Phi, psi and omega in degrees: 000140184293152175263181178112165183284166177300321180295318180296318179298319178299316181296319179298322182293321178295319183293333178300333186265007181267044181236141349286339167216172194289169187299321180296319178294320178296318179300312180300317177299318182292320179297314180299316181293323179296323176289312182299322184271000177076016177291328174231145183169196183304321180273350180216076196276003177213134176218164169249138181243137179235126182275101185295320178299315181296319179299313180299320179297319181291319178297321177296317180299322179295311181298316181297321182302313183280333173297332183283342183246000177245144178296152179302139179092350180290124178289122179230124175246120171262111182252116182291132178286101190301332179304332184292320178211083185278073179233126185303314179299327177294315181297325180290322176298314178296321179298322177294339178264009178085020181252131178271203184224136169253122185239151186226021177192164177300325179294317177295323176296319177299319178295316179297319177293322177296331179280355179083017179282124187288158180304322185282001171247017184238138178234133179256119174233134177186143176278358186221045179294134174278168177297322179296318178300313180298316181299317180296314182300315182290329177291326181275343182085024178278136176297138183231131170253113179291142183269333191202168180301322179295321177292319178301325179293324175296318179294324175308311182297319181291319178297322180289336183278344180175159182290157177216150174268001182290129168289134187239141182211183181230140176267134177240156176254110184289349174064038184271355175110187186249160172263203184283344179241103188299325182294341179252011179260113188255009180238033174277170184298330185244024180300144180283356187260136168071182177270121186284108185295335182275352173292150183300127176078356186291315181299317179296323179296319181297315180299314181298321181299321178287319181295331181276350186228088181301342181274358172277109188238000180235155173226136189230140171210150178212119190268347180147189180221240187308134179092358181263123177295149183300324180296324178289322175301315181296327180292322179294323178290320178298318180297321179294316178301315183296325177292321176300317179299318181296314181298315181294325179296314182291330177284340182074015182201169178275072180292309175280115182249353182219133173246123178265108186270007180067199181233236173092007179300124181289164181240135174275109185272015181255359187211160172287339185292139176280075181241143354292149182280156178300323180299322177301313182291316182298320178293320176300315180298316179301320180290320185274332185225065185301325180298338178289342185243026179259008175096354180281338183238137164286161183233145169233136172241159182222056180284146180225283184308320188289339179279329190242335191307312186291349188250017177235143177224130170266122182246123185228137180285142173279112182281317178219150172239124187221183178221142179217123183063028180085358181251131178293145178228124174262114181267111187247181177260014176244120179208227187297334183291337178244337185234054188300314181296319182294320182291320183272337178221066187299329181290334179266335186229057178292147178242144170287141177239132175248142180258133177232150179277184185295340179263004177085017178265145177308130186281134176257176179113167183294145176291141180227137177290125186205165175254146176247110189254155174260183188270353187285153184273059165208152191295334184275004182282080184230130174282327181201146176234149179054038185268136181267111182213159167307141188299123177276131182239169181307134179079359170288184179227138173252132181247120173271116187270167175060035184252023180284348179229134177063022177238263193292347176270357181242075189287139176244115195275041174300137181058019184052037177288140186286147171293132180284157172291152180236136185227125170278152179215155166237144183218120175211162187297327188278324187245001180073203183256128177237140182245151172223137180288124175264318175210130181285152179298145177289138178266164178295322178300321179293323176299314179298317181296316180295336185262025176082022182304328180285351183238035186306326186262009186301320186267347180260319183245351187265355181240000000 
């Protein structure tokens, strides 16, 4: 294991991702090339961009971070939380980087399977699994974490009906509290997820559940994501580890052989740097929960936002530049349909905005306080307000940064706005910028079809 201070290690991890040139330079090259190649423009005024080099580097950084704190030979599965960026080409890229999939619905499982992710690299988590979902997972050999006693009873019946290769576990709520975003804190006293260990009799029930079921071999907890301090995350992992130790001691054997520590590493949306780094969190866990890293337990992680956020950009053309109340407003094609959380809760989900000119070059000039507005028909459809940027003018481009997770892949069909096309890119000095289609832009015909176009007469002639 490497020596050096925490700061030195953090800096080293950042520098590993500066290849072949840094993320900002790659993004600038991609924006310019997208404009020059006509991928974005008057007829296609909004796109999503994914930095393939950055994604690969972050996946490598995740694996390296945990490799450095676990003994050789320890089974470790990093399962990407598909909900963060549910795109088949992204899942396939991550699989090529050694990353599996954490799925929470039949749709997400279908995406993982379409990407070629094998069952033994897939984990099913959801608080509302149907009997059919459970039956399919156990038939495929996918790992399943039961959320509650009723679900565990369903699994009892399925296990009794026939053998399965699925590793099976139980999700617990360690009850360590909330972070700054309550909706993303999953270890509060009243969280809907898992068995609440702080409830009267719950811990004893969990222990008994394992002792009565020798085939329960995993234990799972996830304390939250954005807004959760690393120390609180570590406390949740420690609580889960201590419960595993208690169960194994009472069982008189190593019944629990794998601990799923969830994901939740927060993202700093104020910088291009991937902070906090995976290595920082892994070293914190090793310090706070040393027994987890002595080789007795396999590990599963379920990171999502931290793997993709920094590597996505929403690029939108400025259709009009106007002024209201003396403040400039850039009216763009990116708003609530791609940045739903930011529009409805801007204080919790602020986005950095970069300004580019009509040719896709970084815009120069003095900073001007201005609003960046979206195309939807309500007053609050704003990507940013009172933002200091070079003045955006008609035909310029506004880029919403750090949007690779939970943004352009989670379309909100307000005003029947079309889903934008998404393009992966590589950019380096020797080969220039190359693009690959990840998802084609939605057509008007597809919007009509999704909105019942085939059943236009159903309510007038069909009843």
